N, C-alpha and C positions, 0 to 999 in steps of 0.2 A: 504493500500500500504506500510505499515511499515514492512512487513515480506519478502520483496524481498531481494535478495543477490547481492553483488557487487564483481566483480572479483578483485583479488589481484593487478592486473595492476594499477587500479585506486588508491589504497592505496600507491603504490610506486610513482605514479605521484604526489600525494599530498605532500609527504615528500622529493621529489627529491632534492630540494634546501635548505632544512632545516639545514643540517649539515654545509654547507658552509656559512650559515648565523649565525652560532653560537648556534644553537639549539641542545638540547639533543634529538636525534631522538628516542632512546629507551624509554625515558620518555614520549614523545608525543604518541607513540604507546600504552604504558601502560595506559595512561589517557583515551584512547579510547577503552581499554580492548582488544587490538589486540596484539598477541604474536609476538615479533620481529623475531622469528624463521620462521614465515610464509612468510616473504619477500623473493622473489625469487622462491617461489613454484608456478609454473604456473597455476595449476588447483584449487588453493585454493579460497574460497569465504568467504567474511565477511558479516555481516548483514548491512542493510542500516543504522541502528542506529549507529553502530560502525563507519561506514565510515563518516557519517555526523558529528559525534562528533570529529573525527580526523581532518576533514577539518576545523571545527570551531576553535579548539584549536591551530592548526598550523597557521591559519591566524592571530590569536591573538598573538601568540609567534613571528611571523615574522613581525607583524604590517603591513600586506600586503594582500589585498584581491586577488591578483594575484599570491600568493604563491611563489614569487621569479622568476617568468617566464618573467617578463617585465624588461626593462632597469632601471626603477625606481619603488619603491613600490606604489601600489594602496592603498591609505589611507583607514583605517577602517572607515566604515560608508557610503562609496560611494553607495553601493547597497541599503542601507536603504534610503538614500537621494533621489535617483532616483525613488524608489517605492513611496515615499511620494509625490513626484512631479507629478507622473502619476495618482495617485488615484483620482484626481479631474477632470480628462479628461472625456469627454462625449462619445467618440468613440475610437475604437482601432487605427484608423488612426491617431488621435490626440495624443494618447499615444505613438505610435511609433515615431512620429515626435519629441516629447519631449525627448524620450529615446535617439535618435540619437543626438539631440542638447546637452543633458547633457554630453554624452561621447565625443562630439566634443570639449568640454571645458577642457577635461582631456588631459594632455600633452603626456602620454605614454600609451602603450597597444594597443588594437584593436580599430579601429574607425568604428562604424556601420553607415550605410547609408540606407535610404529607397528609393527605386526606383520603378516606376510604368511603365509597358509596356503592352498596350492593356488590356487583361483580367487578367494579373498576377501582383503580387507585390513581390518585392524582398527585404529582409532585409539582407544586405551584410556586411561582416566583413573583414576588411583588416588592416594590420599594418600601423601605421601612420609614417610620415617622422621622422627619428631619432631613430626609434625603432630597437631593435636587430632583424636581419633577418638571416635565416628564423625562425619564432617563432615556438616553440614546438607545435605539434598537440594538446597537452592537453590545451593550451590556447584557441583554438577553441572549443574543446570539452566542456570545462567549460563555456565559454561565450555563445555559441550557445545553449547548453542544458538549461542554466539558462534563456536565453531570451525566448526559446520555452515554458518552464514551466510558465514563467510570462504571456505570451500571453494566454495560456490555462486558467490560473487562473483568469485573468482580465475579460475574456469573458465567462468563464465556457464552453469552447469549447474543447472537448477532442482531436480532431485531426485537427488542423487548417492548417498544412503544407501539401503540395502535393509532395515536393521534398526537399532534403537536399544535398547540393553540397560542396565538399572540393577540394582545389587546391593542395593537397599533395597525395602521393601514399597511397594505401590501407594499413593500419597498421595490425599487427597480430591480434589485438582484434576487427577487423572491425565488427564482428557479433554483438558486443554489441551496435553498433550504431542503430540497428533496435529497440532495447529495449529503448534506450535513446530518440528516436524520434517516438515512438509508431508505429512501424511496417513499417515506411517509408524506402524504399531502398536507401541507401546513394550512391552518385556518387563521385568517387575519380578521382584525376588528372583532375579536371575540371578547368575552367578559373578563378574561384572565389570560396570563401566560402560564402554560403548563405542559408537562409531559404526561400523557395518559396511557396506562397499560392495565392489563388484566390483574385483578387483585391477587389471584393465586400465585403470580410471579413473586410476590413478597415472601413466599415460602422457599424460593430457590436457595440452595446452599451456596456459600462462598467457596470458590475453588482456588483462590489466590493465597499466597503466603508472603511473609516478610521478605523472603528472597526474591520472589517475582516482583514485588513492589519496587525493589531497588531499580530494576530494569525499566519498569513502567514510568518511574519518576525521572530517570536519567535520560530517557530517549522519548521525546514527545511523539515520534512517529512509530514507536514500537507497537502500539495498539491503537488503531484508528477505526475500530468497528469494522 
């Protein structure tokens, strides 16, 4: 899965707040081997390796895992910390409860919640009180894609979600959402942003270990669903 391409929109989204935070955007792009001249060219694609490197170096430069999109920086290491906390869980349901509890302790950004209704479970994402609103769609794209990838990896389930909903209008790059969520048709202008899956999937056992977690965290392209 390391040979797929990423639209230039996502490159622009990663560096959107870099300049205002004092970063040298041209240098960030060069470190990821992306030509600055490509920014603004709608049909351009970059490699997944280039994109993930840009995302990593920009997060480190900003010292913010949310890339400047939230009211306050998301400290480096939060993603690693939550993954280490989840790895000892026995089932997906237990892992998602911990996932939500972890981010409930974070003051800014999105607040995930797990809700169950009849035969469906919903992992919902909403701005917390005091956050800048409305949050940019990239906040949801980043958070929900990352959560979906984590669910796939923890259970080795390639397509756990049945639906993906967003509470904002359909963006110009909406076709990319199908790739991000493995063919699932996204619903826009919904009442909420959520990953929807069968409730029985919460009973799936965790198949990963602390050893496999090391690879998952060290290589962003190691497991992309």
